[in-house]
C-alpha positions as CSV (number, residue, x, y, z in Angstrom):
1,M,-0.2,-0.1,-0.2
2,E,2.7,2.3,0.9
3,I,4.6,2.1,-2.3
4,E,1.1,2.4,-4.6
5,H,0.4,5.2,-2.9
6,V,-3.3,3.9,-2.0
7,P,-5.4,5.5,0.6
8,D,-5.0,3.5,4.3
9,I,-8.9,2.8,4.0
10,P,-10.5,-0.2,5.0
11,M,-10.9,-1.7,1.1
12,F,-7.2,-1.8,0.5
13,R,-6.3,-2.6,4.4
14,K,-8.7,-5.8,3.9
15,N,-7.6,-6.9,0.1
16,T,-3.4,-6.3,0.7
17,A,-2.1,-9.8,1.9
18,A,0.4,-12.2,1.4
19,F,0.1,-15.9,0.7
20,V,3.1,-17.9,2.1
21,H,3.2,-21.6,0.6
22,E,6.6,-23.6,1.4
23,I,7.6,-25.9,-2.0
24,S,10.1,-28.3,-1.0
25,G,13.2,-28.4,-2.8
26,E,12.5,-31.5,-4.2
27,V,10.0,-30.3,-6.5
28,F,11.2,-26.6,-7.3
29,S,15.0,-25.7,-8.3
30,N,17.0,-24.7,-10.8
31,V,18.7,-25.9,-13.9
32,D,21.6,-27.3,-11.6
33,G,18.8,-28.7,-9.0
34,D,19.4,-26.2,-6.2
35,G,16.0,-25.6,-4.5
36,T,17.2,-23.0,-1.6
37,Y,15.1,-20.1,-3.7
38,V,12.2,-17.9,-2.7
39,R,9.6,-16.8,-5.3
40,V,7.2,-13.9,-4.2
41,Q,4.2,-13.3,-7.0
42,V,2.9,-9.8,-6.5
43,L,-0.2,-9.4,-8.1
44,T,-1.9,-6.0,-9.1
45,T,-4.1,-4.0,-11.1
46,A,-2.9,-2.9,-14.8
47,G,-0.8,-0.2,-14.5
48,A,-0.6,0.4,-10.6
49,L,3.0,0.0,-10.4
50,D,5.1,1.9,-12.5
51,R,9.0,1.6,-12.7
52,D,9.6,3.1,-9.9
53,K,7.1,1.4,-8.0
54,Q,8.4,-2.0,-9.6
55,L,11.8,-1.5,-8.3
56,A,10.7,-0.4,-4.7
57,V,8.4,-3.0,-4.7
58,V,11.3,-5.6,-6.0
59,R,13.3,-4.6,-3.7
60,R,11.5,-4.2,-0.2
61,L,10.2,-8.2,-0.8
62,T,13.6,-9.1,-1.5
63,D,14.7,-7.5,2.1
64,L,12.1,-8.8,3.7
65,V,12.5,-12.2,2.6
66,A,16.5,-12.2,3.3
67,A,15.7,-10.6,6.6
68,A,13.3,-12.9,7.8
69,S,15.2,-15.9,6.5
70,G,18.1,-14.3,9.1
71,D,20.2,-15.4,5.8
72,D,21.3,-12.3,3.8
73,S,22.5,-14.0,1.1
74,L,18.9,-15.4,0.2
75,A,18.4,-11.9,-1.3
76,E,20.8,-13.1,-4.0
77,R,18.4,-16.4,-4.3
78,T,15.0,-14.4,-4.2
79,W,12.4,-14.4,-7.2
80,V,10.1,-11.3,-7.3
81,L,6.9,-12.0,-10.1
82,L,4.9,-8.9,-11.0
83,T,1.8,-9.8,-12.4
84,E,-0.7,-7.2,-13.4
85,A,-4.3,-8.5,-13.7
86,P,-6.1,-7.3,-17.1
87,E,-8.5,-4.9,-16.7
88,G,-11.3,-6.0,-15.5
89,G,-9.8,-8.9,-14.3
90,W,-9.3,-7.9,-10.4
91,G,-12.0,-9.7,-8.7
92,L,-13.2,-8.0,-5.2
93,A,-16.7,-9.0,-3.5
94,G,-17.8,-11.4,-6.2
95,R,-17.6,-9.1,-9.0
96,A,-14.7,-8.5,-11.9
97,H,-13.6,-4.7,-11.6
98,T,-12.2,-2.3,-13.6
99,N,-9.6,0.2,-12.6
100,A,-12.1,2.8,-13.1
101,D,-14.3,0.8,-10.6
102,L,-12.0,0.4,-8.1
103,V,-11.2,4.0,-8.2
104,S,-14.7,4.8,-7.8
105,A,-15.2,2.1,-4.5
106,A,-12.2,3.7,-2.9
107,R,-13.3,7.7,-3.5
108,A,-16.8,6.2,-2.1
109,Q,-15.3,4.6,1.1
110,L,-13.2,8.0,1.5
111,A,-16.5,10.1,1.4
112,E,-18.2,7.5,3.8
113,I,-15.2,8.0,6.1
114,A,-14.9,12.2,5.8
115,A,-18.7,12.0,6.6
116,A,-18.5,9.6,9.6
117,K,-15.9,12.2,11.0
118,N,-17.7,15.5,10.2
119,A,-21.1,13.8,11.9
């Protein structure tokens, strides 16, 4: 959320998550048979990350993985895959949304929050 510069609202907080799946080195390796890698996949809406944001996300996640493992050398073996959902390919609350739908929903939630603060 911080790198994307989206507002800190429930809509984004509830739908920004990390999923960790442990995969055995026996089924996940490079061509030399080395399975001491970590793969991180980031899924965003199309266009959410410009080049500077892509670089920041990859650096931040790589550093986080290495720090969490206690092995600084893991940074050299951390793959970060940035994946953009195509327009209309991001599902939320049972509906496939366009980027405009998500922006509209975020603006509506910001307006609700502002109205509640002013009430």
